[in-house]
C-alpha positions in Angstrom: -55.8 67.2 51.2 -58.7 66.2 49.0 -57.2 65.6 45.6 -60.7 66.0 44.0 -61.2 69.4 45.5 -59.6 71.3 48.3 -62.8 73.2 49.4 -65.7 71.4 51.1 -68.6 70.7 48.7 -71.7 72.8 48.8 -73.7 69.8 49.9 -71.4 69.2 52.8 -71.4 72.8 53.8 -75.2 72.9 53.8 -75.5 69.7 55.8 -72.8 70.9 58.3 -74.5 74.2 58.7 -77.9 72.6 59.2 -76.5 70.4 61.9 -74.4 73.1 63.5 -71.3 71.1 63.1 -68.8 73.9 62.5 -65.3 72.8 61.7 -64.6 69.1 62.2 -61.2 67.7 63.1 -60.2 64.1 62.2 -58.7 61.2 63.9 -58.9 57.5 63.0 -62.0 55.8 64.3 -63.5 59.0 65.6 -66.9 60.1 64.5 -65.9 63.8 64.6 -63.4 63.5 61.7 -63.9 64.8 58.2 -61.9 65.3 55.0 -60.4 68.4 53.6 -57.1 68.1 55.5 -53.6 68.5 54.1 -53.3 64.7 53.9 -54.9 62.0 51.8 -58.4 61.7 53.4 -59.8 58.2 53.6 -63.2 57.2 55.0 -63.2 53.5 56.0 -66.5 51.6 56.6 -65.3 49.8 59.8 -62.2 48.7 61.7 -60.6 46.1 59.3 -60.7 48.6 56.5 -59.4 51.5 58.7 -56.5 49.2 59.8 -55.5 48.7 56.2 -55.7 52.4 55.4 -53.7 53.4 58.4 -50.9 50.8 57.9 -50.6 51.4 54.2 -51.1 55.2 54.2 -48.9 55.9 57.3 -48.2 59.5 57.9 -49.7 60.6 54.5 -53.3 59.6 55.3 -56.1 60.9 57.5 -58.4 58.0 58.3 -61.9 58.1 59.8 -64.2 55.2 60.3 -68.0 55.2 59.8 -68.3 52.5 62.5 -67.3 53.5 66.0 -65.4 51.2 68.4 -67.9 48.9 70.1 -70.6 49.5 67.5 -71.9 46.4 65.8 -71.2 47.1 62.1 -73.8 45.0 60.3 -76.7 47.3 61.1 -74.9 50.7 60.8 -77.0 53.6 59.5 -75.1 56.4 57.9 -75.9 59.8 59.4 -76.1 63.1 57.6 -72.9 64.1 59.3 -71.1 61.1 57.9 -72.5 61.7 54.4 -71.0 65.2 54.6 -67.7 63.7 55.4 -67.8 61.3 52.5 -68.4 64.3 50.2 -65.1 65.8 51.1 -63.0 62.6 51.3 -60.3 61.6 48.7 -61.1 57.8 49.0 -63.6 55.4 50.6 -62.8 51.9 51.5 -65.5 49.3 52.3 -66.6 45.7 51.7 -69.6 45.8 49.4 -72.5 43.8 50.8 -71.5 43.9 54.5 -73.1 47.3 55.3 -75.9 48.2 52.9 -76.3 51.7 54.2 -72.5 52.3 53.7 -72.7 51.0 50.2 -75.5 53.3 49.3 -73.8 56.4 50.8 -70.5 55.7 49.0 -72.3 55.0 45.7 -74.1 58.3 46.0 -71.1 60.4 46.9 -68.7 62.1 44.5 -65.6 60.4 45.8 -63.1 59.8 43.1 -61.5 56.7 44.6 -64.0 54.1 45.8 -62.4 50.8 46.9 -64.5 47.7 47.3 -62.2 45.3 49.2 -64.3 42.3 48.2 -63.3 42.9 44.5 -59.6 42.6 45.4 -59.8 38.9 46.4 -61.9 35.9 45.9 -65.1 35.6 47.9 -67.2 32.5 48.3 -70.9 31.9 48.4 -72.3 32.5 51.8 -74.6 29.4 51.5 -71.9 26.9 50.3 -70.8 23.8 52.1 -67.1 23.6 51.5 -64.7 20.7 51.6 -64.3 21.0 55.3 -68.0 20.7 56.0 -68.5 24.3 57.1 -72.2 24.4 57.8 -72.1 27.8 59.5 -72.4 29.9 56.3 -76.1 30.6 56.4 -77.2 26.9 56.0 -80.7 26.0 56.8 -81.2 24.2 60.1 -83.6 21.4 60.6 -86.6 23.7 61.0 -85.9 25.4 57.7 -84.7 28.6 59.4 -82.2 30.5 57.3 -79.6 31.5 59.8 -78.7 34.9 58.4 -82.2 36.5 58.2 -81.9 40.3 58.2 -78.4 40.4 56.8 -78.3 40.2 53.1 -74.6 40.1 52.1 -75.3 39.8 48.4 -74.8 36.0 48.4 -71.1 36.0 49.4 -69.4 35.8 52.8 -67.8 39.2 53.5 -65.5 38.2 56.4 -62.4 38.1 54.3 -60.2 39.8 56.8 -60.2 36.7 59.1 -58.1 34.9 56.4 -54.6 36.5 56.5 -54.0 35.4 52.9 -57.1 37.0 51.5 -56.5 40.1 53.7 -53.0 40.4 52.2 -54.5 40.3 48.7 -56.8 43.1 49.7 -53.9 45.1 51.2 -52.0 44.9 47.9 -55.1 46.2 46.0 -55.6 49.0 48.4 -51.9 49.9 48.1 -52.2 50.1 44.4 -55.3 52.3 44.6 -53.6 54.7 47.0 -50.6 54.9 44.7 -52.8 55.8 41.7 -54.9 58.3 43.7 -52.0 60.0 45.4 -48.9 59.4 43.2 -46.7 61.9 45.1 -46.5 59.4 47.9 -46.6 56.2 45.8 -43.1 55.0 46.9 -44.1 55.1 50.6 -47.4 53.3 49.9 -45.6 50.5 48.1 -43.1 50.2 51.0 -45.9 50.2 53.7 -48.0 47.7 51.7 -45.0 45.3 51.4 -44.3 45.5 55.1 -48.0 44.8 56.0 -48.2 41.9 53.5 -45.0 40.4 55.1 -46.6 40.6 58.6 -49.8 39.0 57.3 -47.7 36.2 55.7 -46.0 35.6 59.0 -49.4 35.5 60.7 -50.6 32.9 58.1 -47.5 30.8 58.8 -48.2 30.8 62.6 -51.8 29.8 62.1 -50.9 27.0 59.6 -48.2 25.7 62.0 -50.2 26.2 65.2 -53.3 24.4 63.9 -51.7 21.6 61.9 -51.9 19.0 64.6 -55.0 19.2 66.7 -57.2 16.6 68.5 -60.3 17.9 66.8 -60.9 20.1 63.7 -64.4 21.3 64.7 -65.2 24.5 66.5 -68.5 26.1 67.4 -69.1 29.9 67.1 -71.9 32.4 67.8 -72.2 33.4 64.1 -70.6 32.2 60.9 -67.7 34.7 60.7 -64.9 32.3 60.5 -65.6 30.3 57.3 -62.6 31.6 55.4 -60.3 31.0 58.4 -61.7 27.4 58.7 -61.2 26.8 55.0 -57.7 28.1 55.0 -56.5 25.9 57.9 -58.5 22.7 57.4 -61.0 23.3 60.1 -64.8 23.0 60.4 -66.8 25.9 61.7 -70.3 25.2 63.1 -72.2 28.3 63.9 -75.1 28.7 66.3 -76.5 31.4 63.9 -75.7 32.2 60.3 -74.0 35.3 59.1 -76.1 37.4 61.4 -74.6 37.7 65.0 -78.1 38.5 66.4 -80.1 35.7 64.8 -81.8 33.3 67.3 -81.1 29.6 66.6 -84.0 27.1 66.5 -84.2 24.2 69.0 -83.3 21.8 66.2 -80.2 23.7 65.5 -79.1 23.7 69.1 -79.7 19.9 69.3 -77.7 19.4 66.2 -74.8 21.3 67.6 -74.9 19.4 70.8 -74.7 16.1 68.9 -71.8 17.4 66.8 -70.0 18.5 70.0 -70.3 15.1 71.5 -69.3 13.2 68.3 -66.4 15.5 67.4 -64.9 16.1 70.8 -65.7 19.8 70.9 -64.7 21.4 74.2 -65.7 25.1 73.7 -68.4 27.3 72.4 -66.9 30.6 71.2 -68.6 34.0 71.6 -67.4 37.4 70.6 -66.9 40.9 72.0 -69.5 43.1 70.3 -72.6 41.0 70.8 -74.3 39.3 73.7 -72.8 36.0 74.8 -76.1 34.7 76.2 -76.9 32.2 73.5 -73.4 30.8 73.4 -73.4 30.3 77.2 -76.8 28.6 77.1 -75.7 26.2 74.4 -72.4 25.5 76.2 -74.1 25.0 79.6 -76.7 22.5 78.1 -73.9 20.6 76.3 -71.5 20.6 79.3 -68.9 22.7 77.4 -66.9 25.8 78.3 -66.9 29.1 76.6 -64.2 31.4 75.3 -63.8 34.4 73.0 -63.1 34.1 69.3 -63.1 37.7 68.0 -64.2 38.5 64.5 -62.3 41.8 64.9 -65.1 44.0 63.6 -64.0 46.6 66.1 -61.4 47.2 68.8 -62.6 48.0 72.3 -61.2 47.9 75.8 -62.5 44.3 76.0 -60.5 43.2 72.9 -57.6 40.8 73.5 -55.2 43.1 71.8 -54.7 46.6 70.6 -55.0 46.0 66.9 -55.8 43.4 64.2 -52.5 41.5 64.4 -52.6 41.2 68.2 -56.2 40.0 68.3 -55.6 37.5 65.6 -52.7 36.1 67.7 -55.2 35.8 70.6 -57.6 34.0 68.4 -54.9 31.5 67.4 -54.2 30.8 71.1 -57.9 30.3 71.8 -58.3 27.9 68.9 -55.2 25.9 69.9 -56.6 25.5 73.4 -60.1 24.6 72.2 -58.9 22.2 69.5 -56.3 20.5 71.6 -53.2 21.5 69.5 -50.2 19.3 70.0 
């Protein structure tokens, strides 16, 4: 569709020709997609943003994701092919600070509608210790090791989509942006946004109810992705690493987690689907704990416990209830 311009830009043509791309066709989550279709073309930075665009846009949008299924999003490098796609898109949707290369590519593009999801809700300092004692948000361990080395998120925790309430606020903002950019389909965007917000509200209720009465409120994760979820439902996340899923913890940090597990009655060390579970299994083995998956939903693969965001969040709830001893 390309509301800005129907014909692919000269830059995109030059890049495509240089790479021998020819004509590109689009499908959500596929790296072969591009803009310039007869629909509202949206480029999403990674899965949680693509999910919003697809649910809100429905049949009127053509969504492609810069991050492929199974690809760890934090270290994504934007290719020349992807930059060409951005030049011919109608809108770009991302979380500023999560993927620096994406932020740069979007800022340098001529896209008329640039949506920073983080600006549509309230984010918190990645280094803070909240009222629930969340020490997983990049806190320094006893050796002075900053747990999120190599991943500068601009000082805020970007994992907003793991809190259904914040995610719903973002959905409402994305819906408004779509309405403004593509007014001919505004009524459908409003309807779809309302339906998604309702589903997220129901999900929030299930989490609130399901985690209200638990034997312990503390859970251990590979990296500090679940701070917003912990804050929302009165839990405490203790992360082996900080905001970086690949950071190696110090021996002091591991000892501290083992003491916490014993004192708080922790039963489980959670790992995730897109990064190695080696560290989580080592910590669990040494502390006599079991392991399970708590998925930060940065991408959907064949290993995911569900086919979309809503299903995987339900699986996360079930895993937390089991680990925390929900009544």
